[in-house]
N, C-alpha and C positions, 0 to 999 in steps of 0.2 A: 399442555393444557390448551385447548382451542380458545380463540377469542370468543367472548360471550356474544350471544345474539343481540343483546341490547347495545353493546359497544359497536358492533358492525352496523346496526341500524342507525346509530348516531353518526357514524362516519359517512353515511349516504347523504346527509344533509349538506347542501352546498354551502361551504364556508365563504362568506363574503365580508370584506372588511367594513366595519362600522355598522353592520346590520344588527338590529336589536333582536335578542331572543335566540340567537344561534348557539349551538353547543360549543363549549370549550373542550377541546380534545387534548388529552395528555397521551403522547406517544411514548411507548417504552422503547428506548434506543440502546442497543447493545454495542459494546466497544471492548476490545481486548487491551487497549492502551491504558496506562495510568493517567490520571488527570494532570500530572506534572510533565508528561511527555509533550514535546513541541507540537506533535500532530494533534493532541487534544487541546492544548492551550491556544494555538493559532488556527486550528481547524475545526474539530468537532464542537467544542464549547462555543467558539465564536459564531459558528453557523446556528446552533440552537438558540443562542441569545438573540441573534439577528432575526430569526424567524418569529420568536415570541414577541419581539418588539414590533416587527412589521405587521403582524396579525393582531396586534392589540391583546395578546394573550389568548386568542381563540385557538391557537395551537401552542401547546406547551410540551415539555419533555420530561420524562423520568429517565435519568441517565444511569446506565449500568456499566461503568468502566471496569478495567482490570479483570475481565473475564467473570464478573460477578453473576451474570445471567447465563453465560455459555462460554465454553472454551473457544480459543481462537479459530479452531477448525470447525466449530459447530455453530458459528454465528449465522450463517445462511440458513441452516436447518431450523434454527430457533425462530427466524422470521417467517419462513414458509409454514412452520407448524403452529404459528400463532402465539408462541411464547414471548416473542418480541414483535414490535410493529415496524421497527427500522433497525439498521445496523451499519456500522462502518466496517466493511469487509476488507480483509487483506486478501486480495484475489489469488495470490499464489497458494494460499491454504485451501482453495477450492478448485484446484486445477482439474480435478476429476470431472466437474460439471462446467467449468469455465476454462477449458484448455486454450482457446484462442486469446483470452485475456492475458495469458502468461507470456505473450510476446514481449511485454515490458521487461521481463526478467533476462532477456538476451543481452550478452555483453557487447560493449563497443558502440552503443548508439548515443543516447543523450549525454550531454556534458554538464547539465545543471537541472535542478528540480523544476525550474520554471520552463525550460525547454521541453522536458519530458511531459510536464503537465499540460502544456498547450497542445501537444500531439494527442495525448490521451483524451482530453476533453473533446477534441474534434471527433475522435473515433467513437466516443460514447453518445454523440448526438444522433448518429445514424450509421448503419452498417453492421457487420458481423459481430463486433464486440457488444454493441447494444442488444442486438437480437439474441445473442447467447445468454445475456443476463436476464432479459425479459422472459426467456423460455423457462427459467427456474421459478417464475412466479413473483419476481420482485422488479421494481423499476429503478434504474440508476438515476440519481439526482445530480451528482457531480463526482468527479474523480481527480486524484492528484497522485504524484509520485514522490518518492524519497530521492534525495541526491544520489548520484551514482555510487554503487557499492565499492568500498575499499576493503583491504584485508587488515585485520587486527590479529596479531599473533604473539607468541612467546619468543619467537626468533624471527629475524628479518627474512621475508620471502621476496625473491626477485626473479631470477632465472627459473624457467620451468622445472629444472632439476631440484630446486629448493622445495618444490611442492610435493615431491614424490612421497606417497604413503601418508601424507598429513591428513588427519581427521579434521574436516572443515565444516563448520556450520553453514548451511545454505537454506534459502527460503524457497522451498518447493522443488519440484523435479527439474524445471528448466535451469535453475541456477546450479543444481547438482551436476548437470551436464558440463557447466563451466568448470567446476572443481575437478571433474574427471578428466576434462581435456588438458588440464595442467598437471595431471598426475596424482591429484589428491583424491580423497574419499569424501563425497558429499553426504552430510548427515543433516536431516531435517529435524530441527528442534524449535519450538515456539519461542519467540523473543523473550518472554518472561522467565524462561528456564535456562537461557544461555549463560548467564553469570555463573550459576552453580556448576554447569557442565564444564566451563573453562577452569574454574577454580579447583575442581576436583580432578582435572586432568582427562576428562572424557573427550575434550576437544583440544586440538593443537592451535587452531586458528578459526577466525570468524569472518565471513563476508557480511559487511554491515555498512549502512549509510552513516556518515559521520554525524549528521545532525541528530540522529536518534541515539547515539552512544550515551549521552548523559541520562536519558530516561531509563537506561538499564545499567548504568554505572560500569560499563565494560572497561573503561579506562583504568579501573582499579585492578583488573586481573590480566591485562596484557602489557607488553613492554615495547611493542613495535606497531606503528599504524601508518599505512600508506596514505598518500594524499592526492595522487594524480592517476590512479587506476580507473578502470571502467569495467567492473565485473558484473554488469547487469543492473537492473533496477527493481523497484517494488511499487505496485500500485494499490491504492486504497480507493474504494468506491462506496459512497454513501447510497444506500438503497432503502426503499420503503416498499412494503408489501403491496403488490399491484392492485388488489381489490380495494385496499384502503386508499391508495393514491388516486385511483380512478373515481372514487366517491367524492373527492374534493372538487370544488369549482375550478373552472379553467383559470380564473384569476389567481386562486391560491396555488395551484400547480405551477403556474408561471413564476409566482413569487418565490416559491421554494427553490426552483431551478435558477432563477436570477441570483438569489443570494448564495446559492451553491457555487455558481460560476465565480462570484467575487471571492468567496472563501477559498476556492481551489487555487486561484492565482496568489492570494495573500499567503496561504500556508506554504506554498512553493517558494515564494520570495523570502519568507521568514527563515526557512531552512537554509537556503543558499547564503543568506547574510550571516547566519550563525556559525558557519563552518570555519571561517578565517579566525574568529575569536577562539573557537575551541582548539584549533591547532596550536595557536599561541599559548594557550593555557596548558595543554598537555606537554608541550615542549618544556615549559617552565617547571613542570612536575617531574621532569626527567625521562619522559617517554620519548623513544626514537620515532619522531614523525618525519617520514622520509618520502622523497620523490623517486619513482623508478627512473633509471637511466634510459636514454633513448634505445640502447641496445636491449635492455630488459623488456621495454615496451614492445619493441619489434619482435622479439622472440615469443613473448606471450601472445601477441596479436596473431602470429602465424599459427600457434596452437589452437587459438580460439575461433579461427575462421570457419571451421566445420560445424560449430555449435548451431548456427542459424539454420543451416541445411539439415542438420540432424533433427532440429526442432520441427521443421516442416514434415519430415518423414515420420517422426514419432507421433505428432498430433494426428496424422492420418485423417485429415479433414480437407475436403476439396476447397475450402476457403482459406486455408493456412497460408499458402503462397501469396495470395492477394493481400491478406492481412499484413504479412511481413513487408511486402513492397510498399503498401500504403504507409505503414509505420516509418519505414526508412525515408520515404519522400517527405513526410511531415516533419521529421526530425531535421532533415537537411535544409528546410526552408528558413 
């Protein structure tokens, strides 16, 4: 259903703080995470509350978490079609139209959510990643990443031979390349469906960021969790439909982005801080939380070296190599 003419007309009014008689806009914001997930608690919800407070209620939100308005892979379409006004996108779910943004999924780059978020935020301000998102009809407000992916499994996975023929849940096609490089089979399943897939034996293992595990209760269905791997990442980007965003005053646009920058850093740090406590908790529950040995890391690294080169070839975009190089430079700073 398209956004009504009246609603669009109201959005063209320049919203300025403290000005009497302006419209109070309620933006419909889609989200596939539950409200108990750390990304929602420390990210989406915190940003919405900050925006409402900063604008004196002139901008409010109607939040649709847990895929209530659209499935995880349909969030972007829901915004561009007018079903939603904004959404927190999981960019790997939209690799068909945001292929360059999948660079974050490559293994062996950032070591913490804060490090990866700082690089992503820089690349969303200007350059190919931003341009790619704008081309879909939405405007990126802020972005952040999850902590580096680890492997959660029913048996301990270490040497590449351990991964042979394992059915592994991956987030999008880029991370599927990581699973294949190690000898496994990458299977793309949305986060909310992973618990059941592991429980019923459809999956042998899961590549997942540890800070997100409690939100999906995956610790209940696995017995081994790695703690020092680097199997790629995952980026979220908060977007607002561009025609709507462009109708806001410059002051309001700047405020949404400023608060977004603060939220991105906050949710990244919150995730990093949560990981140590989670590992301790799972260990006490009898789960094998283990570090890969130096030999295992070296062997896996050798197998994974080709993934970045393969990514550039598969993307088949004249900007892919430059994006990869920029990403690597930012991560190393």
